[in-house]
C-alpha positions in Angstrom: -0.4 11.2 10.1 -1.7 14.2 8.1 -4.5 12.6 5.2 -5.1 15.2 2.4 -8.3 15.8 2.5 -9.2 15.9 -1.7 -9.3 14.0 -3.5 -8.5 11.0 -1.2 -11.3 11.5 1.5 -14.1 10.3 -0.7 -12.3 7.8 -1.7 -11.8 7.1 1.6 -15.3 7.2 2.6 -16.6 5.4 -0.2 -14.4 2.3 0.8 -15.3 2.5 4.4 -19.6 2.8 3.5 -19.1 -0.5 1.3 -17.3 -2.1 4.7 -13.9 -1.7 3.4 -11.0 -1.6 6.2 -8.9 1.7 5.5 -5.3 2.1 6.1 -3.6 5.6 5.8 0.4 5.0 5.4 1.7 8.3 5.6 5.6 8.2 4.3 5.9 11.8 5.6 10.0 11.8 6.8 10.5 8.7 5.2 13.9 8.7 3.9 15.0 4.6 3.7 14.2 1.2 3.3 14.4 1.1 7.1 11.9 3.6 7.8 9.5 2.8 5.3 9.6 -0.8 6.4 8.9 0.5 10.2 6.4 2.8 9.2 4.6 -0.2 6.7 4.9 -2.2 10.3 3.3 0.2 12.1 0.3 1.6 9.7 -0.6 -1.6 8.1 -0.1 -3.2 11.2 1.9 -6.0 9.8 2.8 -9.2 11.9 6.1 -9.4 13.7 6.7 -11.8 11.6 7.3 -9.9 9.0 11.0 -8.2 8.8 12.7 -5.7 6.6 12.5 -7.1 3.4 10.9 -7.0 0.4 9.8 -10.5 0.2 8.7 -10.8 3.3 5.7 -7.3 2.9 5.4 -9.1 -0.4 4.3 -12.8 1.4 2.1 -10.4 4.2 0.0 -8.6 1.8 -1.2 -12.0 -0.1 -1.9 -13.0 3.3 -3.8 -10.2 5.3 -5.1 -13.0 7.9 -4.7 -10.8 10.7 -6.7 -7.8 9.4 -10.3 -7.8 10.2 -12.7 -9.6 7.9 -14.2 -6.9 6.1 -15.3 -6.8 1.9 -12.0 -5.4 1.0 -8.9 -3.2 2.0 -7.9 0.0 0.9 -4.3 1.8 1.5 -3.7 5.1 1.1 -0.3 6.1 0.9 0.2 10.0 1.5 3.3 12.2 2.0 5.9 9.7 -0.8 7.2 11.8 -2.7 10.1 12.6 -0.4 10.7 8.9 -0.2 10.7 8.2 -3.9 13.0 11.4 -4.3 15.6 10.3 -2.3 14.8 6.5 -3.0 14.0 5.9 -6.5 15.2 2.5 -6.4 13.5 1.3 -2.8 10.1 3.3 -4.2 9.8 1.1 -7.5 10.4 -1.6 -5.8 7.8 -1.0 -3.3 5.6 0.0 -5.6 5.9 -3.0 -7.5 5.4 -5.1 -4.0 2.2 -3.2 -4.0 1.0 -3.9 -7.6 1.6 -7.8 -6.8 0.0 -7.2 -3.8 -3.3 -5.6 -5.7 -3.0 -8.2 -9.0 -3.0 -10.8 -6.5 -5.9 -10.2 -4.7 -7.9 -9.1 -8.2 -6.8 -12.8 -9.6 -8.1 -14.4 -6.7 -11.6 -14.8 -8.2 -12.5 -17.1 -4.8 -14.0 -14.6 -3.7 -11.4 -13.2 -1.2 -11.9 -9.6 -0.1 -10.5 -7.2 -2.1 -7.1 -4.5 -2.0 -6.9 -1.6 -3.5 -3.9 1.0 -2.6 -4.1 4.2 -3.5 -1.3 7.1 -4.1 -2.2 11.0 -2.7 -0.9 13.7 -4.9 -0.6 15.6 -7.4 1.4 13.2 -9.5 -0.5 10.3 -8.2 -3.8 7.9 -8.9 -5.6 5.3 -8.1 -3.4 1.6 -9.3 -5.4 0.5 -11.8 -4.7 0.1 -15.3 -1.3 2.4 -15.3 1.9 0.9 -16.4 3.7 -1.4 -14.5 7.4 -0.8 -13.7 10.0 -2.7 -14.8 12.7 -3.1 -12.5 12.3 -6.8 -10.7 13.0 -7.0 -6.7 16.7 -8.8 -6.5 
């Protein structure tokens, strides 16, 4: 997997120092939903019950019980621009799934570990206060 050394490396190092589990999702060469789901399964260590659909991915990201215990989880998405350009609608849905997972863990308020996503690239940043996408899963 290729990981850009700046500015992602310091964010990953800080998360790991704080006791977070860091997961790297490299989308280089992914051009369709099936490839995206396979890559997510491998990189995020998803359980086998997670199939190739958006709802199963969303459910899995609200569970995270299969991951080791940690203060939080950080997913770093790299090389995503090719997929986003080739499959804009799918990319919007994927980002929505990620945003919903971040919001779910932020709103849990019960001492559960946090969940964050960083999109690495020149036009990306840490998911936090930016605008939400309007497209809904179908």
